[in-house]
C-alpha positions in Angstrom: -21.2 -6.4 21.0 -17.9 -8.0 19.7 -14.7 -6.0 19.5 -13.0 -5.4 16.2 -10.3 -7.9 17.2 -12.9 -10.5 18.0 -14.5 -10.1 14.6 -11.1 -10.3 12.8 -10.2 -13.4 14.7 -13.6 -15.0 14.0 -13.1 -14.1 10.3 -9.7 -15.7 10.1 -10.9 -18.8 11.9 -13.8 -19.1 9.4 -11.4 -18.8 6.5 -9.0 -21.3 7.9 -11.8 -23.8 8.7 -13.2 -23.4 5.2 -10.0 -23.1 3.1 -7.2 -24.5 5.2 -4.1 -22.5 6.1 -2.3 -22.4 2.7 -5.4 -21.3 0.8 -6.3 -18.8 3.5 -2.9 -17.2 3.1 -3.4 -17.1 -0.7 -6.8 -15.5 -0.2 -5.5 -12.8 2.1 -2.5 -12.0 0.0 -4.8 -11.4 -3.0 -6.5 -8.5 -1.2 -4.3 -5.6 -0.2 -5.3 -2.4 1.5 -3.6 -0.4 -1.3 -1.7 2.8 -1.0 -2.3 6.4 -1.4 -5.4 8.5 -1.0 -8.2 7.2 -3.2 -10.5 10.1 -2.4 -7.9 12.6 -3.7 -6.5 10.5 -6.6 -9.9 9.6 -8.1 -10.4 13.3 -9.0 -7.4 13.0 -11.3 -9.4 10.8 -13.7 -13.0 11.2 -12.5 -13.2 15.0 -12.9 -12.4 14.6 -16.6 -15.3 12.2 -17.3 -19.0 12.6 -17.6 -21.5 10.2 -16.1 -22.2 9.0 -19.6 -18.5 8.1 -20.1 -18.4 6.2 -16.9 -21.6 4.3 -17.8 -20.2 3.3 -21.2 -17.0 2.0 -19.6 -19.0 0.0 -17.1 -21.1 -1.6 -19.9 -17.9 -2.4 -21.8 -16.4 -4.1 -18.8 -19.4 -6.3 -18.3 -19.4 -7.2 -21.9 -15.8 -8.4 -21.7 -17.0 -11.3 -19.5 -13.6 -11.7 -17.9 -13.3 -13.4 -14.5 -10.7 -11.7 -12.4 -10.8 -14.5 -9.8 -9.8 -17.4 -12.1 -6.2 -17.3 -10.8 -7.5 -17.9 -7.2 -9.9 -20.8 -8.1 -7.5 -22.7 -10.3 
């Protein structure tokens, strides 16, 4: 079984081999671990919504047909 460090190194190597160094850096910078405690913070908005509300919002998002990754690909 591989160690976590071995998997991370293999992942970086795969990205670099596929994208090259500059684009690998851009790719990694796009994703951030974030801050705060999502489990706690989600209750600030989620507890006020019903399941039906959430489903309506999901449907609206899919209808918007926006591509959040355009800036990376261009």
